[in-house]
C-alpha positions as CSV (number, residue, x, y, z in Angstrom):
1,M,63.0,1.8,29.8
2,G,65.8,-0.8,29.3
3,V,69.5,-0.1,29.2
4,P,70.9,-0.9,25.7
5,D,73.9,-3.2,25.4
6,R,76.0,-0.3,24.0
7,F,75.5,3.3,25.0
8,N,77.6,6.4,24.9
9,A,78.5,9.0,27.5
10,Q,75.4,11.1,26.7
11,D,73.2,8.1,27.3
12,A,74.9,7.3,30.6
13,K,74.5,10.9,31.7
14,R,70.8,10.8,30.9
15,L,70.3,7.6,32.8
16,R,72.1,9.0,35.9
17,W,69.8,12.1,35.7
18,L,66.7,9.9,35.4
19,D,67.7,7.9,38.5
20,E,68.4,11.1,40.5
21,Y,65.0,12.4,39.3
22,T,63.3,9.2,40.4
23,N,64.9,9.4,43.8
24,V,63.7,12.9,44.3
25,G,60.2,12.1,43.1
26,L,59.9,9.0,45.3
27,S,61.0,11.1,48.3
28,D,58.3,13.7,47.6
29,L,55.7,10.9,47.2
30,E,56.9,9.3,50.4
31,R,56.2,12.5,52.4
32,T,52.8,12.8,50.8
33,I,51.8,9.2,51.6
34,V,53.1,9.3,55.2
35,S,51.0,12.4,55.9
36,C,47.8,11.1,54.3
37,R,44.5,11.2,56.3
38,R,42.0,10.6,53.5
39,C,40.2,7.6,55.2
40,P,38.8,8.4,58.7
41,R,38.2,4.7,59.5
42,L,41.8,3.7,58.7
43,V,43.3,6.7,60.5
44,Q,41.3,5.8,63.6
45,W,42.3,2.2,63.5
46,R,46.0,2.6,62.7
47,E,46.3,5.1,65.5
48,Q,44.3,3.1,68.0
49,V,46.5,0.1,67.4
50,A,49.6,2.2,67.8
51,R,48.4,3.5,71.2
52,E,47.1,0.2,72.6
53,K,49.8,-2.1,71.1
54,R,50.2,-5.8,71.4
55,A,51.6,-7.0,74.7
56,A,54.7,-8.5,73.0
57,Y,55.5,-5.0,71.6
58,R,54.4,-2.8,74.5
59,Y,57.8,-1.1,74.9
60,E,58.1,-0.3,71.2
61,E,57.0,3.0,69.6
62,Y,54.6,2.1,66.8
63,W,54.8,3.9,63.4
64,G,51.0,4.3,63.2
65,R,51.0,6.1,59.8
66,P,50.6,5.1,56.2
67,L,53.5,3.2,54.6
68,P,55.3,4.3,51.5
69,G,56.8,1.8,49.1
70,F,60.3,0.4,49.6
71,G,63.1,-0.8,47.4
72,D,65.3,-0.1,44.4
73,P,64.5,3.1,42.4
74,T,65.7,1.3,39.3
75,A,63.6,-1.8,39.9
76,R,62.3,-3.8,37.0
77,V,60.0,-5.9,39.3
78,Y,57.3,-4.2,41.4
79,V,55.7,-6.4,44.1
80,L,52.2,-5.3,45.1
81,G,50.7,-6.5,48.4
82,L,47.3,-5.9,50.0
83,A,47.9,-3.6,53.1
84,P,50.2,-3.3,56.1
85,A,49.6,-5.6,59.1
86,A,48.4,-3.9,62.2
87,H,51.3,-5.2,64.3
88,G,53.7,-5.6,61.4
89,G,54.2,-2.6,59.0
90,N,52.0,-0.4,61.2
91,R,54.4,-1.0,64.0
92,T,57.7,-1.0,62.2
93,G,57.1,1.6,59.5
94,R,58.1,-0.5,56.5
95,I,56.0,-2.6,54.3
96,F,56.0,-6.4,55.0
97,T,58.3,-5.9,58.0
98,G,57.8,-7.4,61.4
99,D,55.2,-10.1,60.6
100,R,55.1,-13.7,59.3
101,S,54.0,-12.8,55.8
102,G,57.1,-10.5,55.5
103,D,59.3,-13.3,56.9
104,W,58.1,-15.5,54.1
105,L,58.3,-12.9,51.4
106,F,61.8,-11.6,52.1
107,A,63.2,-15.1,52.6
108,A,62.0,-15.9,49.1
109,M,63.3,-12.6,47.7
110,H,66.7,-13.3,49.2
111,R,66.7,-16.8,47.6
112,A,65.8,-15.1,44.2
113,G,68.6,-12.5,44.5
114,F,66.3,-9.5,45.1
115,A,67.2,-8.9,48.7
116,N,70.6,-8.8,50.5
117,Q,69.3,-10.7,53.5
118,P,66.5,-13.2,54.3
119,T,65.0,-11.3,57.2
120,S,63.1,-8.0,57.7
121,T,62.5,-6.9,61.3
122,D,62.7,-3.1,61.4
123,R,63.6,-0.1,59.3
124,G,67.2,-0.1,60.5
125,D,68.0,-3.8,60.0
126,G,70.1,-3.2,56.9
127,L,67.7,-4.8,54.4
128,R,68.3,-3.6,50.8
129,L,66.5,-4.6,47.6
130,E,68.1,-4.9,44.2
131,G,66.0,-4.9,41.1
132,A,62.7,-4.9,43.1
133,F,60.4,-2.4,44.7
134,I,57.5,-3.3,47.1
135,G,54.2,-1.4,47.4
136,A,50.7,-2.1,48.6
137,A,47.2,-1.4,47.3
138,V,46.2,0.2,50.6
139,R,48.9,2.0,52.7
140,C,47.2,1.9,56.2
141,A,46.5,-1.2,58.3
142,P,42.7,-1.9,57.9
143,P,40.5,-3.4,60.6
144,A,40.3,-7.2,60.1
145,N,42.7,-6.8,57.2
146,R,39.7,-5.8,55.0
147,P,39.8,-2.3,53.4
148,L,36.6,-0.9,52.0
149,P,36.3,-0.2,48.3
150,Q,36.5,3.6,48.8
151,E,39.6,3.2,50.9
152,R,41.2,1.2,48.1
153,D,40.2,3.8,45.6
154,N,41.7,6.5,47.8
155,C,45.0,4.7,48.0
156,L,45.5,3.3,44.6
157,P,46.8,6.6,43.1
158,Y,49.9,6.2,45.3
159,A,50.8,2.9,43.5
160,T,50.0,4.6,40.2
161,E,52.5,7.4,41.0
162,E,55.1,4.9,42.2
163,L,54.9,3.1,38.9
164,A,55.1,6.3,36.9
165,L,58.3,7.2,38.8
166,L,59.8,3.6,38.5
167,E,60.3,3.9,34.8
168,H,62.2,0.5,34.5
169,V,59.3,-1.7,35.8
170,A,58.6,-4.6,33.5
171,V,56.8,-7.0,35.8
172,I,54.2,-6.5,38.6
173,V,54.1,-9.4,41.0
174,C,50.6,-9.4,42.6
175,L,50.5,-11.1,46.0
176,G,47.0,-12.4,46.1
177,G,43.7,-11.8,44.3
178,Y,43.1,-8.4,46.0
179,A,46.5,-7.1,44.7
180,W,45.7,-8.6,41.3
181,D,42.4,-6.8,41.1
182,A,44.0,-3.6,42.3
183,A,46.7,-3.8,39.6
184,A,44.0,-4.5,36.9
185,R,42.1,-1.5,38.2
186,L,45.0,0.9,38.2
187,L,46.1,-0.2,34.7
188,G,42.6,0.0,33.4
189,L,42.3,-3.6,32.3
190,R,38.9,-4.5,30.9
191,P,37.9,-7.3,31.1
192,K,39.8,-8.1,34.2
193,P,42.2,-11.1,33.7
194,R,41.6,-14.1,35.9
195,F,43.8,-14.5,38.9
196,T,45.5,-17.8,39.7
197,H,48.9,-18.6,41.2
198,A,51.6,-18.1,38.5
199,A,49.1,-16.4,36.2
200,E,50.7,-14.2,33.6
201,H,49.0,-11.3,31.7
202,P,51.2,-9.3,29.4
203,I,50.1,-5.8,28.6
204,A,51.0,-4.2,25.2
205,G,53.4,-1.4,25.9
206,G,53.3,-2.0,29.6
207,P,54.3,-4.4,32.4
208,T,53.4,-8.1,32.7
209,L,51.1,-9.0,35.6
210,L,52.3,-12.1,37.4
211,G,50.1,-13.7,40.1
212,C,51.2,-15.3,43.3
213,F,49.2,-16.5,46.3
214,H,49.6,-14.2,49.2
215,P,52.2,-15.4,51.8
216,S,49.7,-15.2,54.6
217,Q,49.8,-17.7,57.4
218,Q,46.5,-19.1,56.1
219,N,48.2,-20.0,52.9
220,T,51.6,-21.0,54.1
221,F,50.5,-23.0,57.1
222,T,48.0,-25.0,55.0
223,G,50.5,-25.7,52.1
224,R,48.4,-23.7,49.6
225,L,51.6,-21.7,49.1
226,T,54.9,-23.5,49.4
227,E,58.5,-22.2,49.2
228,P,59.1,-23.8,45.8
229,M,55.8,-22.3,44.5
230,M,56.9,-18.8,45.5
231,D,60.5,-19.3,44.3
232,A,59.1,-20.3,40.9
233,V,57.1,-17.1,40.6
234,L,60.1,-14.9,41.6
235,R,62.3,-16.8,39.1
236,R,59.8,-16.1,36.4
237,A,59.6,-12.4,37.4
238,R,63.4,-12.2,36.9
239,E,63.1,-13.9,33.5
240,L,60.4,-11.6,32.3
241,A,62.3,-8.5,33.6
242,R,65.4,-9.1,31.5
C-alpha cells in the first residue's frame, strides 16, 4: 500500500493505526519464531553449535535459537536470505549479523541508504534499517549450510506471515538461487522464473522479485559478486519501490 501525495487527517490516522498493528503483529510472530522446534535436526545442530562454540567466541553466550526478521515495519524492500550462519546469526541472534556475508550486505545497504551504519556485529550495535526488512527462507542454522526440503517447507510460512504484515513491500531482493526458489514457492509462481544476478520478475498485483548473487565468501572472494554489482541491485530495488 503506497502513501498518496495528498491525504487527509483520516488517512493519516489510518496509516498510523496500520503501522501500530504491524508492529504488534511482528512482535507476536517474532515470539512464535524464536520458540519454534519443528525441525529436530536443526534444533539439535543449532544447540550443539551454541554449546561447543568456536574458539574465537568461547566467552560469548550464543543465541542458539531461530531468528526472526529484522528491519523497518514500513519497509517497501524485503531482503530474503538463505539461513543463519552457525557462528553468525546463530551466535548473535540477528540475521546476517556477525559473519562475513553480513559485513558485505550491510555495507552495501548503508551505501544504498537502507542502513544507518555499514557494520553489523551484535543485537545492541545500534543498527537500524530504513525502508528495508530482512528475513530468511530458513530461520535456524543448518548443518553444512544445507537445509533439507522439509525444513524449508516448515520455515517458509514465517516469511509468508512477515510479508502479509509488511503491507508496503513492493520488492523482494532474493540473495542467491535458494532464496529465489523459496520466494517463487511462497508466492506460488508456476512456472518458476529463472534466477540470474539482477533478474527481475514483476508479479501482477504483488511485489517484484529481484535477484542478487548471495554475498557469501565463495562469491565475494572470487569476484563473482562485486560491490558495484550489489550496489546496482540495491539501487534498482529502491527505484522499483518508489
